[in-house]
C-alpha positions, -999 to 999 in steps of 0.1 A, spaced: 46 -6 626 83 0 630 78 30 654 56 10 677 81 -19 677 110 3 687 91 25 712 81 -5 733 116 -17 739 138 -12 769 174 -25 763 199 -25 792 180 2 811 178 25 780 143 34 767 147 28 730 122 56 723 148 81 735 174 69 709 179 86 675 166 68 644 203 60 635 208 44 669 176 24 666 187 12 631 221 2 645 205 -16 674 183 -35 649 214 -43 628 233 -55 659 204 -78 668 200 -91 633 237 -99 631 240 -116 664 206 -131 673 184 -137 643 185 -165 617 188 -138 592 197 -140 555 231 -122 550 228 -95 523 255 -114 503 229 -143 500 202 -120 486 200 -114 449 221 -84 440 227 -70 405 251 -42 396 249 -18 367 276 7 359 270 31 330 274 68 321 287 80 354 262 61 374 262 29 396 229 12 403 227 -16 429 196 -37 427 186 -58 457 158 -83 457 144 -87 492 121 -117 500 88 -111 517 92 -110 555 129 -103 555 142 -75 578 175 -60 569 198 -30 573 218 -13 546 253 1 547 258 38 552 259 56 519 283 86 522 268 105 492 233 116 483 216 91 459 183 79 447 164 49 460 138 33 436 114 6 444 104 -12 412 85 -41 428 69 -48 461 61 -31 494 86 -23 522 86 -2 554 118 17 557 133 36 587 161 61 580 177 90 598 148 111 585 119 90 597 98 60 588 79 55 555 61 28 536 75 25 501 58 7 472 66 -2 436 70 30 416 83 52 444 115 72 439 131 86 471 159 112 472 183 101 500 207 124 517 244 117 524 255 95 553 222 78 555 215 44 569 183 24 564 164 -5 581 136 -22 563 110 -49 566 96 -63 533 58 -68 533 61 -84 498 90 -95 477 106 -61 470 131 -49 444 151 -19 458 176 0 437 200 27 448 216 49 421 249 66 428 269 91 408 304 79 401 332 83 376 346 49 386 341 17 365 355 -9 388 328 -25 411 351 -30 441 363 6 440 327 18 437 315 -3 466 344 8 488 335 45 481 297 41 484 291 15 512 304 21 547 298 -4 576 283 9 609 303 12 641 282 -8 665 307 -7 694 285 16 714 260 -12 718 286 -36 732 298 -8 755 263 -4 768 261 -42 775 294 -41 793 283 -12 815 251 -32 823 272 -63 833 260 -84 803 288 -101 785 266 -126 766 275 -108 733 311 -120 737 299 -156 738 278 -151 707 307 -135 690 330 -165 698 303 -189 685 301 -171 652 339 -173 646 
């Protein structure tokens, strides 16, 4: 489902099928941030658990929601305890269901579409106990400036108007 969606797109003269998975994910994130009536991750139910050298971040994703995650600089585990979600990462596309545990490599970014309400947990090793410090070390925002540069080169400056409206 995700592969077909991306492969049929042509954005500003670039065949999306020629982009890396990371670029496709960033393009989806850029679109969600600027064009969709999306639910900000901060408005989704997030629970945090810190214990025994581990940090677990539990995110409840409503059915039908598309979202991207932050870049995680360290290898970690992703666990789906409820639901069904299609996930694209740097490594490919997979459908993940309740009970699945996925080892995730360092510097990975994910894009997902929930087919059912889904509970998605990432588990990170850490010696920290302060949540802000842990999040600063384990969640990195994407640099989406390459997309805006692509738009400028194509002569489209509509993103600047959208950015001003959002401020």
